[in-house]
LUMKENU-223230 format. One record per residue: residue in three letters; y, x, z of N, C-alpha, C, O in turn. Coordinates in nm, 4 decimals. Each point is the difference from the previous one (the first is absolute). Example, Ala and Ser with C-alpha at 12.3 -4.5 7.8 and 13.67 -1.06 7.14 Angstrom:
<sites>
<site><aa>ala</aa><n_yy>-0.5690</n_yy><n_xx>1.3190</n_xx><n_zz>0.7800</n_zz><ca_yy>0.1190</ca_yy><ca_xx>-0.0890</ca_xx><ca_zz>0.0000</ca_zz><c_yy>0.1200</c_yy><c_xx>0.0900</c_xx><c_zz>0.0000</c_zz><o_yy>-0.0019</o_yy><o_xx>0.1036</o_xx><o_zz>0.0665</o_zz></site>
<site><aa>ser</aa><n_yy>0.1069</n_yy><n_xx>-0.1386</n_xx><n_zz>-0.1385</n_zz><ca_yy>0.1190</ca_yy><ca_xx>0.0820</ca_xx><ca_zz>0.0060</ca_zz><c_yy>0.1090</c_yy><c_xx>-0.0770</c_xx><c_zz>0.0730</c_zz><o_yy>0.1108</o_yy><o_xx>0.0509</o_xx><o_zz>0.0169</o_zz></site>
</sites>
This chain:
<sites>
<site><aa>met</aa><n_yy>-0.1171</n_yy><n_xx>0.0851</n_xx><n_zz>0.0000</n_zz><ca_yy>0.1171</ca_yy><ca_xx>-0.0851</ca_xx><ca_zz>0.0000</ca_zz><c_yy>0.1238</c_yy><c_xx>0.0899</c_xx><c_zz>0.0000</c_zz><o_yy>0.0082</o_yy><o_xx>0.0980</o_xx><o_zz>0.0741</o_zz></site>
<site><aa>thr</aa><n_yy>0.0859</n_yy><n_xx>-0.1338</n_xx><n_zz>-0.1581</n_zz><ca_yy>0.1271</ca_yy><ca_xx>0.0703</ca_xx><ca_zz>-0.0052</ca_zz><c_yy>0.1083</c_yy><c_xx>-0.0886</c_xx><c_zz>0.0592</c_zz><o_yy>0.0133</o_yy><o_xx>-0.1166</o_xx><o_zz>-0.0373</o_zz></site>
<site><aa>ile</aa><n_yy>0.0627</n_yy><n_xx>0.1715</n_xx><n_zz>0.1283</n_zz><ca_yy>0.1098</ca_yy><ca_xx>-0.0735</ca_xx><ca_zz>0.0613</ca_zz><c_yy>0.1294</c_yy><c_xx>0.0444</c_xx><c_zz>-0.0673</c_zz><o_yy>0.0331</o_yy><o_xx>0.1185</o_xx><o_zz>-0.0022</o_zz></site>
<site><aa>val</aa><n_yy>0.0388</n_yy><n_xx>-0.2155</n_xx><n_zz>-0.0523</n_zz><ca_yy>0.1253</ca_yy><ca_xx>0.0298</ca_xx><ca_zz>-0.0694</ca_zz><c_yy>0.1147</c_yy><c_xx>-0.0554</c_xx><c_zz>0.0831</c_zz><o_yy>0.0033</o_yy><o_xx>-0.1185</o_xx><o_zz>0.0330</o_zz></site>
<site><aa>arg</aa><n_yy>0.0889</n_yy><n_xx>0.2049</n_xx><n_zz>-0.0006</n_zz><ca_yy>0.1205</ca_yy><ca_xx>-0.0414</ca_xx><ca_zz>0.0723</ca_zz><c_yy>0.1115</c_yy><c_xx>-0.0184</c_xx><c_zz>-0.1033</c_zz><o_yy>0.0605</o_yy><o_xx>0.0964</o_xx><o_zz>-0.0470</o_zz></site>
<site><aa>lys</aa><n_yy>-0.0359</n_yy><n_xx>-0.2219</n_xx><n_zz>0.0135</n_zz><ca_yy>0.0979</ca_yy><ca_xx>-0.0307</ca_xx><ca_zz>-0.1049</ca_zz><c_yy>0.1420</c_yy><c_xx>0.0233</c_xx><c_zz>0.0497</c_zz><o_yy>0.0256</o_yy><o_xx>0.0072</o_xx><o_zz>0.1202</o_zz></site>
<site><aa>arg</aa><n_yy>0.0653</n_yy><n_xx>0.0041</n_xx><n_zz>-0.2154</n_zz><ca_yy>0.1412</ca_yy><ca_xx>0.0251</ca_xx><ca_zz>0.0299</ca_zz><c_yy>0.0553</c_yy><c_xx>-0.1069</c_xx><c_zz>0.0951</c_zz><o_yy>0.0751</o_yy><o_xx>0.0321</o_xx><o_zz>0.0921</o_zz></site>
<site><aa>glu</aa><n_yy>-0.1117</n_yy><n_xx>-0.1579</n_xx><n_zz>-0.1138</n_zz><ca_yy>0.0479</ca_yy><ca_xx>-0.1088</ca_xx><ca_zz>0.0855</ca_zz><c_yy>-0.0423</c_yy><c_xx>0.0238</c_xx><c_zz>0.1454</c_zz><o_yy>0.0792</o_yy><o_xx>-0.0192</o_xx><o_zz>0.0923</o_zz></site>
<site><aa>tyr</aa><n_yy>-0.2047</n_yy><n_xx>0.0611</n_xx><n_zz>-0.0731</n_zz><ca_yy>-0.0493</ca_yy><ca_xx>0.0315</ca_xx><ca_zz>0.1343</ca_zz><c_yy>0.0799</c_yy><c_xx>0.1151</c_xx><c_zz>0.0608</c_zz><o_yy>0.0453</o_yy><o_xx>-0.0084</o_xx><o_zz>0.1141</o_zz></site>
<site><aa>leu</aa><n_yy>-0.0285</n_yy><n_xx>0.1149</n_xx><n_zz>-0.1906</n_zz><ca_yy>0.0713</ca_yy><ca_xx>0.1176</ca_xx><ca_zz>0.0509</ca_zz><c_yy>0.1443</c_yy><c_xx>-0.0323</c_xx><c_zz>0.0365</c_zz><o_yy>0.0514</o_yy><o_xx>0.0469</o_xx><o_zz>0.1016</o_zz></site>
<site><aa>asp</aa><n_yy>0.0138</n_yy><n_xx>-0.1278</n_xx><n_zz>-0.1857</n_zz><ca_yy>0.1381</ca_yy><ca_xx>-0.0399</ca_xx><ca_zz>0.0298</ca_zz><c_yy>0.0077</c_yy><c_xx>-0.0863</c_xx><c_zz>0.1256</c_zz><o_yy>0.0891</o_yy><o_xx>0.0179</o_xx><o_zz>0.0831</o_zz></site>
<site><aa>ser</aa><n_yy>-0.1824</n_yy><n_xx>-0.1108</n_xx><n_zz>-0.0699</n_zz><ca_yy>-0.0025</ca_yy><ca_xx>-0.0861</ca_xx><ca_zz>0.1191</ca_zz><c_yy>-0.0284</c_yy><c_xx>0.0812</c_xx><c_zz>0.1255</c_zz><o_yy>0.0638</o_yy><o_xx>-0.0197</o_xx><o_zz>0.1034</o_zz></site>
<site><aa>leu</aa><n_yy>-0.1591</n_yy><n_xx>0.1103</n_xx><n_zz>-0.1127</n_zz><ca_yy>-0.0335</ca_yy><ca_xx>0.0840</ca_xx><ca_zz>0.1152</ca_zz><c_yy>0.1199</c_yy><c_xx>0.0845</c_xx><c_zz>0.0415</c_zz><o_yy>0.0282</o_yy><o_xx>0.0139</o_xx><o_zz>0.1190</o_zz></site>
<site><aa>lys</aa><n_yy>0.0412</n_yy><n_xx>0.0417</n_xx><n_zz>-0.2153</n_zz><ca_yy>0.1180</ca_yy><ca_xx>0.0807</ca_xx><ca_zz>0.0299</ca_zz><c_yy>0.1052</c_yy><c_xx>-0.0822</c_xx><c_zz>0.0740</c_zz><o_yy>0.0606</o_yy><o_xx>0.0473</o_xx><o_zz>0.0962</o_zz></site>
<site><aa>ser</aa><n_yy>-0.0399</n_yy><n_xx>-0.1692</n_xx><n_zz>-0.1412</n_zz><ca_yy>0.0963</ca_yy><ca_xx>-0.0894</ca_xx><ca_zz>0.0642</ca_zz><c_yy>-0.0424</c_yy><c_xx>-0.0345</c_xx><c_zz>0.1431</c_zz><o_yy>0.0823</o_yy><o_xx>0.0005</o_xx><o_zz>0.0916</o_zz></site>
<site><aa>ile</aa><n_yy>-0.2093</n_yy><n_xx>-0.0301</n_xx><n_zz>-0.0737</n_zz><ca_yy>-0.0524</ca_yy><ca_xx>-0.0328</ca_xx><ca_zz>0.1334</ca_zz><c_yy>0.0134</c_yy><c_xx>0.1198</c_xx><c_zz>0.0935</c_zz><o_yy>0.0427</o_yy><o_xx>-0.0150</o_xx><o_zz>0.1145</o_zz></site>
<site><aa>leu</aa><n_yy>-0.0785</n_yy><n_xx>0.1328</n_xx><n_zz>-0.1624</n_zz><ca_yy>0.0096</ca_yy><ca_xx>0.1206</ca_xx><ca_zz>0.0832</ca_zz><c_yy>0.1446</c_yy><c_xx>0.0311</c_xx><c_zz>0.0369</c_zz><o_yy>0.0284</o_yy><o_xx>0.0438</o_xx><o_zz>0.1115</o_zz></site>
<site><aa>ser</aa><n_yy>0.0617</n_yy><n_xx>-0.0664</n_xx><n_zz>-0.2045</n_zz><ca_yy>0.1419</ca_yy><ca_xx>0.0209</ca_xx><ca_zz>0.0278</ca_zz><c_yy>0.0468</c_yy><c_xx>-0.0928</c_xx><c_zz>0.1118</c_zz><o_yy>0.0735</o_yy><o_xx>0.0416</o_xx><o_zz>0.0895</o_zz></site>
<site><aa>tyr</aa><n_yy>-0.1163</n_yy><n_xx>-0.1667</n_xx><n_zz>-0.0953</n_zz><ca_yy>0.0374</ca_yy><ca_xx>-0.0972</ca_xx><ca_zz>0.1024</ca_zz><c_yy>-0.0572</c_yy><c_xx>0.0392</c_xx><c_zz>0.1367</c_zz><o_yy>0.0715</o_yy><o_xx>-0.0014</o_xx><o_zz>0.1002</o_zz></site>
<site><aa>ile</aa><n_yy>-0.1996</n_yy><n_xx>0.0361</n_xx><n_zz>-0.0964</n_zz><ca_yy>-0.0634</ca_yy><ca_xx>0.0383</ca_xx><ca_zz>0.1265</ca_zz><c_yy>0.0640</c_yy><c_xx>0.1259</c_xx><c_zz>0.0570</c_zz><o_yy>0.0176</o_yy><o_xx>0.0111</o_xx><o_zz>0.1213</o_zz></site>
<site><aa>ser</aa><n_yy>0.0171</n_yy><n_xx>0.0832</n_xx><n_zz>-0.2073</n_zz><ca_yy>0.0547</ca_yy><ca_xx>0.1270</ca_xx><ca_zz>0.0473</ca_zz><c_yy>0.1385</c_yy><c_xx>-0.0149</c_xx><c_zz>0.0632</c_zz><o_yy>0.0450</o_yy><o_xx>0.0898</o_xx><o_zz>0.0712</o_zz></site>
<site><aa>lys</aa><n_yy>0.0231</n_yy><n_xx>-0.2021</n_xx><n_zz>-0.0964</n_zz><ca_yy>0.1278</ca_yy><ca_xx>-0.0244</ca_xx><ca_zz>0.0675</ca_zz><c_yy>-0.0209</c_yy><c_xx>-0.0112</c_xx><c_zz>0.1501</c_zz><o_yy>0.0870</o_yy><o_xx>0.0366</o_xx><o_zz>0.0791</o_zz></site>
<site><aa>asp</aa><n_yy>-0.2034</n_yy><n_xx>-0.0876</n_xx><n_zz>-0.0409</n_zz><ca_yy>-0.0363</ca_yy><ca_xx>-0.0111</ca_xx><ca_zz>0.1413</ca_zz><c_yy>-0.0659</c_yy><c_xx>0.1297</c_xx><c_zz>0.0485</c_zz><o_yy>0.0350</o_yy><o_xx>0.0526</o_xx><o_zz>0.1056</o_zz></site>
<site><aa>ser</aa><n_yy>-0.1303</n_yy><n_xx>-0.0021</n_xx><n_zz>-0.1841</n_zz><ca_yy>-0.0744</ca_yy><ca_xx>0.1185</ca_xx><ca_zz>0.0413</ca_zz><c_yy>-0.0677</c_yy><c_xx>0.0660</c_xx><c_zz>-0.1201</c_zz><o_yy>-0.0805</o_yy><o_xx>-0.0622</o_xx><o_zz>-0.0692</o_zz></site>
<site><aa>lys</aa><n_yy>0.1140</n_yy><n_xx>0.1874</n_xx><n_zz>0.0458</n_zz><ca_yy>-0.0637</ca_yy><ca_xx>0.0738</ca_xx><ca_zz>-0.1098</ca_zz><c_yy>-0.1482</c_yy><c_xx>0.0205</c_xx><c_zz>0.0275</c_zz><o_yy>-0.0814</o_yy><o_xx>-0.0023</o_xx><o_zz>-0.0923</o_zz></site>
<site><aa>asn</aa><n_yy>0.0459</n_yy><n_xx>0.0223</n_xx><n_zz>0.2192</n_zz><ca_yy>-0.1414</ca_yy><ca_xx>0.0165</ca_xx><ca_zz>0.0348</ca_zz><c_yy>-0.0797</c_yy><c_xx>-0.1259</c_xx><c_zz>-0.0277</c_zz><o_yy>-0.1133</o_yy><o_xx>0.0075</o_xx><o_zz>-0.0477</o_zz></site>
<site><aa>lys</aa><n_yy>0.1712</n_yy><n_xx>-0.1233</n_xx><n_zz>0.0770</n_zz><ca_yy>-0.0695</ca_yy><ca_xx>-0.1268</ca_xx><ca_zz>-0.0272</ca_zz><c_yy>-0.0179</c_yy><c_xx>-0.0202</c_xx><c_zz>-0.1499</c_zz><o_yy>-0.1033</o_yy><o_xx>-0.0507</o_xx><o_zz>-0.0438</o_zz></site>
<site><aa>ala</aa><n_yy>0.2017</n_yy><n_xx>0.0895</n_xx><n_zz>-0.0339</n_zz><ca_yy>-0.0099</ca_yy><ca_xx>-0.0110</ca_xx><ca_zz>-0.1455</ca_zz><c_yy>-0.1122</c_yy><c_xx>0.0892</c_xx><c_zz>-0.0526</c_zz><o_yy>-0.0779</o_yy><o_xx>-0.0416</o_xx><o_zz>-0.0857</o_zz></site>
<site><aa>leu</aa><n_yy>0.0701</n_yy><n_xx>0.1631</n_xx><n_zz>0.1366</n_zz><ca_yy>-0.1064</ca_yy><ca_xx>0.0919</ca_xx><ca_zz>-0.0427</ca_zz><c_yy>-0.1371</c_yy><c_xx>-0.0502</c_xx><c_zz>0.0420</c_zz><o_yy>-0.0966</o_yy><o_xx>0.0120</o_xx><o_zz>-0.0754</o_zz></site>
<site><aa>thr</aa><n_yy>0.0876</n_yy><n_xx>-0.0682</n_xx><n_zz>0.1951</n_zz><ca_yy>-0.1263</ca_yy><ca_xx>-0.0548</ca_xx><ca_zz>0.0488</ca_zz><c_yy>-0.0423</c_yy><c_xx>-0.1181</c_xx><c_zz>-0.0863</c_zz><o_yy>-0.1168</o_yy><o_xx>-0.0113</o_xx><o_zz>-0.0372</o_zz></site>
<site><aa>phe</aa><n_yy>0.2114</n_yy><n_xx>-0.0765</n_xx><n_zz>0.0053</n_zz><ca_yy>-0.0292</ca_yy><ca_xx>-0.1151</ca_xx><ca_zz>-0.0845</ca_zz><c_yy>-0.0523</c_yy><c_xx>0.0455</c_xx><c_zz>-0.1359</c_zz><o_yy>-0.1005</o_yy><o_xx>-0.0521</o_xx><o_zz>-0.0483</o_zz></site>
<site><aa>lys</aa><n_yy>0.1680</n_yy><n_xx>0.1488</n_xx><n_zz>-0.0136</n_zz><ca_yy>-0.0422</ca_yy><ca_xx>0.0503</ca_xx><ca_zz>-0.1308</ca_zz><c_yy>-0.1400</c_yy><c_xx>0.0598</c_xx><c_zz>0.0074</c_zz><o_yy>-0.0825</o_yy><o_xx>-0.0230</o_xx><o_zz>-0.0884</o_zz></site>
<site><aa>ser</aa><n_yy>0.0565</n_yy><n_xx>0.0981</n_xx><n_zz>0.1916</n_zz><ca_yy>-0.1318</ca_yy><ca_xx>0.0610</ca_xx><ca_zz>0.0171</ca_zz><c_yy>-0.1088</c_yy><c_xx>-0.1062</c_xx><c_zz>0.0134</c_zz><o_yy>-0.1069</o_yy><o_xx>0.0125</o_xx><o_zz>-0.0598</o_zz></site>
<site><aa>glu</aa><n_yy>0.1337</n_yy><n_xx>-0.1168</n_xx><n_zz>0.1383</n_zz><ca_yy>-0.0973</ca_yy><ca_xx>-0.1077</ca_xx><ca_zz>0.0190</ca_zz><c_yy>-0.0261</c_yy><c_xx>-0.0754</c_xx><c_zz>-0.1301</c_zz><o_yy>-0.1147</o_yy><o_xx>-0.0315</o_xx><o_zz>-0.0319</o_zz></site>
<site><aa>val</aa><n_yy>0.2193</n_yy><n_xx>0.0031</n_xx><n_zz>-0.0422</n_zz><ca_yy>-0.0157</ca_yy><ca_xx>-0.0690</ca_xx><ca_zz>-0.1285</ca_zz><c_yy>-0.0785</c_yy><c_xx>0.0872</c_xx><c_zz>-0.0974</c_zz><o_yy>-0.0915</o_yy><o_xx>-0.0481</o_xx><o_zz>-0.0669</o_zz></site>
<site><aa>asp</aa><n_yy>0.1270</n_yy><n_xx>0.1758</n_xx><n_zz>0.0588</n_zz><ca_yy>-0.0712</ca_yy><ca_xx>0.0921</ca_xx><ca_zz>-0.0890</ca_zz><c_yy>-0.1481</c_yy><c_xx>0.0081</c_xx><c_zz>0.0356</c_zz><o_yy>-0.0851</o_yy><o_xx>0.0005</o_xx><o_zz>-0.0889</o_zz></site>
<site><aa>asn</aa><n_yy>0.0538</n_yy><n_xx>0.0057</n_xx><n_zz>0.2175</n_zz><ca_yy>-0.1402</ca_yy><ca_xx>0.0068</ca_xx><ca_zz>0.0423</ca_zz><c_yy>-0.0760</c_yy><c_xx>-0.1256</c_xx><c_zz>-0.0397</c_zz><o_yy>-0.1130</o_yy><o_xx>0.0086</o_xx><o_zz>-0.0481</o_zz></site>
<site><aa>lys</aa><n_yy>0.1736</n_yy><n_xx>-0.1250</n_xx><n_zz>0.0678</n_zz><ca_yy>-0.0657</ca_yy><ca_xx>-0.1261</ca_xx><ca_zz>-0.0373</ca_zz><c_yy>-0.0230</c_yy><c_xx>-0.0068</c_xx><c_zz>-0.1507</c_zz><o_yy>-0.1069</o_yy><o_xx>-0.0411</o_xx><o_zz>-0.0451</o_zz></site>
<site><aa>ile</aa><n_yy>0.2063</n_yy><n_xx>0.0811</n_xx><n_zz>-0.0315</n_zz><ca_yy>-0.0127</ca_yy><ca_xx>-0.0041</ca_xx><ca_zz>-0.1454</ca_zz><c_yy>-0.1058</c_yy><c_xx>0.0988</c_xx><c_zz>-0.0472</c_zz><o_yy>-0.0816</o_yy><o_xx>-0.0329</o_xx><o_zz>-0.0861</o_zz></site>
<site><aa>asn</aa><n_yy>0.0821</n_yy><n_xx>0.1525</n_xx><n_zz>0.1413</n_zz><ca_yy>-0.0983</ca_yy><ca_xx>0.1008</ca_xx><ca_zz>-0.0407</ca_zz><c_yy>-0.1422</c_yy><c_xx>-0.0426</c_xx><c_zz>0.0345</c_zz><o_yy>-0.0937</o_yy><o_xx>0.0365</o_xx><o_zz>-0.0710</o_zz></site>
<site><aa>asn</aa><n_yy>0.0757</n_yy><n_xx>-0.1124</n_xx><n_zz>0.1778</n_zz><ca_yy>-0.1329</ca_yy><ca_xx>-0.0471</ca_xx><ca_zz>0.0388</ca_zz><c_yy>-0.0499</c_yy><c_xx>-0.1143</c_xx><c_zz>-0.0880</c_zz><o_yy>-0.1183</o_yy><o_xx>-0.0337</o_xx><o_zz>0.0043</o_zz></site>
<site><aa>leu</aa><n_yy>0.2057</n_yy><n_xx>-0.0257</n_xx><n_zz>-0.0832</n_zz><ca_yy>-0.0418</ca_yy><ca_xx>-0.1084</ca_xx><ca_zz>-0.0887</ca_zz><c_yy>-0.1068</c_yy><c_xx>0.0464</c_xx><c_zz>-0.0991</c_zz><o_yy>-0.0844</o_yy><o_xx>-0.0791</o_xx><o_zz>-0.0421</o_zz></site>
<site><aa>ala</aa><n_yy>0.0879</n_yy><n_xx>0.2048</n_xx><n_zz>0.0055</n_zz><ca_yy>-0.1001</ca_yy><ca_xx>0.0524</ca_xx><ca_zz>-0.0928</ca_zz><c_yy>-0.1400</c_yy><c_xx>-0.0102</c_xx><c_zz>0.0606</c_zz><o_yy>-0.0975</o_yy><o_xx>-0.0204</o_xx><o_zz>-0.0724</o_zz></site>
<site><aa>asn</aa><n_yy>0.0871</n_yy><n_xx>0.0344</n_xx><n_zz>0.2037</n_zz><ca_yy>-0.1293</ca_yy><ca_xx>-0.0068</ca_xx><ca_zz>0.0685</ca_zz><c_yy>-0.0377</c_yy><c_xx>-0.1417</c_xx><c_zz>0.0407</c_zz><o_yy>-0.1183</o_yy><o_xx>-0.0336</o_xx><o_zz>0.0044</o_zz></site>
<site><aa>phe</aa><n_yy>0.2168</n_yy><n_xx>-0.0496</n_xx><n_zz>0.0252</n_zz><ca_yy>-0.0219</ca_yy><ca_xx>-0.1365</ca_xx><ca_zz>0.0472</ca_zz><c_yy>0.0903</c_yy><c_xx>-0.0972</c_xx><c_zz>-0.0755</c_zz><o_yy>0.0943</o_yy><o_xx>-0.0535</o_xx><o_zz>0.0582</o_zz></site>
<site><aa>pro</aa><n_yy>-0.1211</n_yy><n_xx>0.0297</n_xx><n_zz>-0.1859</n_zz><ca_yy>0.0922</ca_yy><ca_xx>-0.0795</ca_xx><ca_zz>-0.0821</ca_zz><c_yy>0.0151</c_yy><c_xx>-0.1465</c_xx><c_zz>0.0424</c_zz><o_yy>0.0987</o_yy><o_xx>-0.0639</o_xx><o_zz>-0.0363</o_zz></site>
<site><aa>his</aa><n_yy>-0.1933</n_yy><n_xx>0.0101</n_xx><n_zz>0.1115</n_zz><ca_yy>0.0090</ca_yy><ca_xx>-0.1396</ca_xx><ca_zz>0.0423</ca_zz><c_yy>0.0252</c_yy><c_xx>-0.0134</c_xx><c_zz>0.1494</c_zz><o_yy>-0.0328</o_yy><o_xx>-0.1020</o_xx><o_zz>0.0606</o_zz></site>
<site><aa>lys</aa><n_yy>0.0907</n_yy><n_xx>0.2045</n_xx><n_zz>-0.0027</n_zz><ca_yy>0.0259</ca_yy><ca_xx>0.0002</ca_xx><ca_zz>0.1441</ca_zz><c_yy>0.0972</c_yy><c_xx>-0.1111</c_xx><c_zz>0.0412</c_zz><o_yy>-0.0173</o_yy><o_xx>-0.0617</o_xx><o_zz>0.1051</o_zz></site>
<site><aa>phe</aa><n_yy>0.1180</n_yy><n_xx>0.0365</n_xx><n_zz>-0.1865</n_zz><ca_yy>0.1030</ca_yy><ca_xx>-0.0974</ca_xx><ca_zz>0.0334</ca_zz><c_yy>-0.0308</c_yy><c_xx>-0.1347</c_xx><c_zz>-0.0642</c_zz><o_yy>-0.0816</o_yy><o_xx>-0.0092</o_xx><o_zz>-0.0917</o_zz></site>
<site><aa>arg</aa><n_yy>0.1472</n_yy><n_xx>-0.0941</n_xx><n_zz>0.1405</n_zz><ca_yy>-0.0269</ca_yy><ca_xx>-0.1354</ca_xx><ca_zz>-0.0482</ca_zz><c_yy>0.0445</c_yy><c_xx>-0.0163</c_xx><c_zz>-0.1456</c_zz><o_yy>0.0909</o_yy><o_xx>0.0690</o_xx><o_zz>-0.0462</o_zz></site>
<site><aa>pro</aa><n_yy>-0.1560</n_yy><n_xx>-0.1611</n_xx><n_zz>-0.0254</n_zz><ca_yy>0.0450</ca_yy><ca_xx>-0.0293</ca_xx><ca_zz>-0.1366</ca_zz><c_yy>0.1453</c_yy><c_xx>-0.0490</c_xx><c_zz>0.0024</c_zz><o_yy>0.0418</o_yy><o_xx>-0.0691</o_xx><o_zz>0.0929</o_zz></site>
<site><aa>ser</aa><n_yy>0.0317</n_yy><n_xx>0.1051</n_xx><n_zz>-0.1934</n_zz><ca_yy>0.1416</ca_yy><ca_xx>-0.0349</ca_xx><ca_zz>-0.0061</ca_zz><c_yy>0.0216</c_yy><c_xx>-0.1509</c_xx><c_zz>-0.0077</c_zz><o_yy>-0.0704</o_yy><o_xx>-0.0710</o_xx><o_zz>-0.0718</o_zz></site>
<site><aa>val</aa><n_yy>0.1671</n_yy><n_xx>0.0250</n_xx><n_zz>0.1457</n_zz><ca_yy>0.0398</ca_yy><ca_xx>-0.1412</ca_xx><ca_zz>-0.0087</ca_zz><c_yy>0.1001</c_yy><c_xx>-0.0202</c_xx><c_zz>-0.1141</c_zz><o_yy>0.0371</o_yy><o_xx>-0.1132</o_xx><o_zz>-0.0308</o_zz></site>
<site><aa>his</aa><n_yy>0.0061</n_yy><n_xx>0.2223</n_xx><n_zz>-0.0314</n_zz><ca_yy>0.1001</ca_yy><ca_xx>-0.0044</ca_xx><ca_zz>-0.1063</ca_zz><c_yy>-0.0601</c_yy><c_xx>0.0216</c_xx><c_zz>-0.1380</c_zz><o_yy>0.0699</o_yy><o_xx>-0.0081</o_xx><o_zz>-0.1010</o_zz></site>
<site><aa>asn</aa><n_yy>-0.2011</n_yy><n_xx>0.0360</n_xx><n_zz>0.0970</n_zz><ca_yy>-0.0637</ca_yy><ca_xx>0.0329</ca_xx><ca_zz>-0.1264</ca_zz><c_yy>-0.1401</c_yy><c_xx>-0.0603</c_xx><c_zz>-0.0017</c_zz><o_yy>-0.0694</o_yy><o_xx>0.0028</o_xx><o_zz>0.1017</o_zz></site>
<site><aa>glu</aa><n_yy>0.0272</n_yy><n_xx>-0.0565</n_xx><n_zz>-0.2143</n_zz><ca_yy>-0.1314</ca_yy><ca_xx>-0.0636</ca_xx><ca_zz>-0.0098</ca_zz><c_yy>-0.1130</c_yy><c_xx>0.0998</c_xx><c_zz>-0.0227</c_zz><o_yy>-0.1170</o_yy><o_xx>-0.0360</o_xx><o_zz>0.0134</o_zz></site>
<site><aa>asp</aa><n_yy>0.1489</n_yy><n_xx>0.1591</n_xx><n_zz>-0.0471</n_zz><ca_yy>-0.1016</ca_yy><ca_xx>0.1031</ca_xx><ca_zz>-0.0233</ca_zz><c_yy>-0.0612</c_yy><c_xx>0.0420</c_xx><c_zz>0.1332</c_zz><o_yy>0.0716</o_yy><o_xx>0.0456</o_xx><o_zz>0.0891</o_zz></site>
<site><aa>glu</aa><n_yy>-0.2031</n_yy><n_xx>-0.0604</n_xx><n_zz>-0.0743</n_zz><ca_yy>-0.0697</ca_yy><ca_xx>0.0356</ca_xx><ca_zz>0.1244</ca_zz><c_yy>0.0138</c_yy><c_xx>0.1477</c_xx><c_zz>0.0354</c_zz><o_yy>-0.0172</o_yy><o_xx>0.0374</o_xx><o_zz>0.1160</o_zz></site>
<site><aa>asn</aa><n_yy>0.0477</n_yy><n_xx>0.0462</n_xx><n_zz>-0.2136</n_zz><ca_yy>0.0124</ca_yy><ca_xx>0.1435</ca_xx><ca_zz>0.0246</ca_zz><c_yy>0.1368</c_yy><c_xx>0.0398</c_xx><c_zz>0.0539</c_zz><o_yy>0.0187</o_yy><o_xx>0.1131</o_xx><o_zz>0.0450</o_zz></site>
<site><aa>val</aa><n_yy>0.0759</n_yy><n_xx>-0.2045</n_xx><n_zz>-0.0493</n_zz><ca_yy>0.1345</ca_yy><ca_xx>0.0274</ca_xx><ca_zz>0.0520</ca_zz><c_yy>0.0005</c_yy><c_xx>-0.0370</c_xx><c_zz>0.1476</c_zz><o_yy>-0.0386</o_yy><o_xx>-0.1110</o_xx><o_zz>0.0366</o_zz></site>
<site><aa>arg</aa><n_yy>0.0824</n_yy><n_xx>0.2039</n_xx><n_zz>0.0487</n_zz><ca_yy>-0.0045</ca_yy><ca_xx>-0.0186</ca_xx><ca_zz>0.1447</ca_zz><c_yy>0.1387</c_yy><c_xx>0.0093</c_xx><c_zz>0.0627</c_zz><o_yy>0.0893</o_yy><o_xx>0.0669</o_xx><o_zz>-0.0521</o_zz></site>
<site><aa>asp</aa><n_yy>-0.0734</n_yy><n_xx>-0.1351</n_xx><n_zz>0.1646</n_zz><ca_yy>0.1227</ca_yy><ca_xx>0.0090</ca_xx><ca_zz>0.0785</ca_zz><c_yy>-0.0247</c_yy><c_xx>0.0954</c_xx><c_zz>0.1158</c_zz><o_yy>-0.0823</o_yy><o_xx>-0.0275</o_xx><o_zz>0.0873</o_zz></site>
<site><aa>met</aa><n_yy>0.1521</n_yy><n_xx>0.1374</n_xx><n_zz>-0.0865</n_zz><ca_yy>-0.0114</ca_yy><ca_xx>0.0960</ca_xx><ca_zz>0.1097</ca_zz><c_yy>0.1009</c_yy><c_xx>-0.0395</c_xx><c_zz>0.1072</c_zz><o_yy>0.1211</o_yy><o_xx>0.0089</o_xx><o_zz>-0.0206</o_zz></site>
<site><aa>ile</aa><n_yy>-0.1717</n_yy><n_xx>-0.0520</n_xx><n_zz>0.1332</n_zz><ca_yy>0.0862</ca_yy><ca_xx>-0.0483</ca_xx><ca_zz>0.1073</ca_zz><c_yy>0.0120</c_yy><c_xx>0.1061</c_xx><c_zz>0.1070</c_zz><o_yy>0.0687</o_yy><o_xx>-0.0207</o_xx><o_zz>0.1000</o_zz></site>
</sites>
């Protein structure tokens, strides 16, 4: 399985990290690390998260 981080994802993540870092740069780094770890583990456990409520494709998951 190949995980592709699209431009839209990267832009959104950058915006979220910028917002979190206003409160704490360490919290922003921790958040990014946790998200990266969850995404990287998708290759090993592709159905770990629930099926998306926004998409009819069973392979699309919502990472909560």
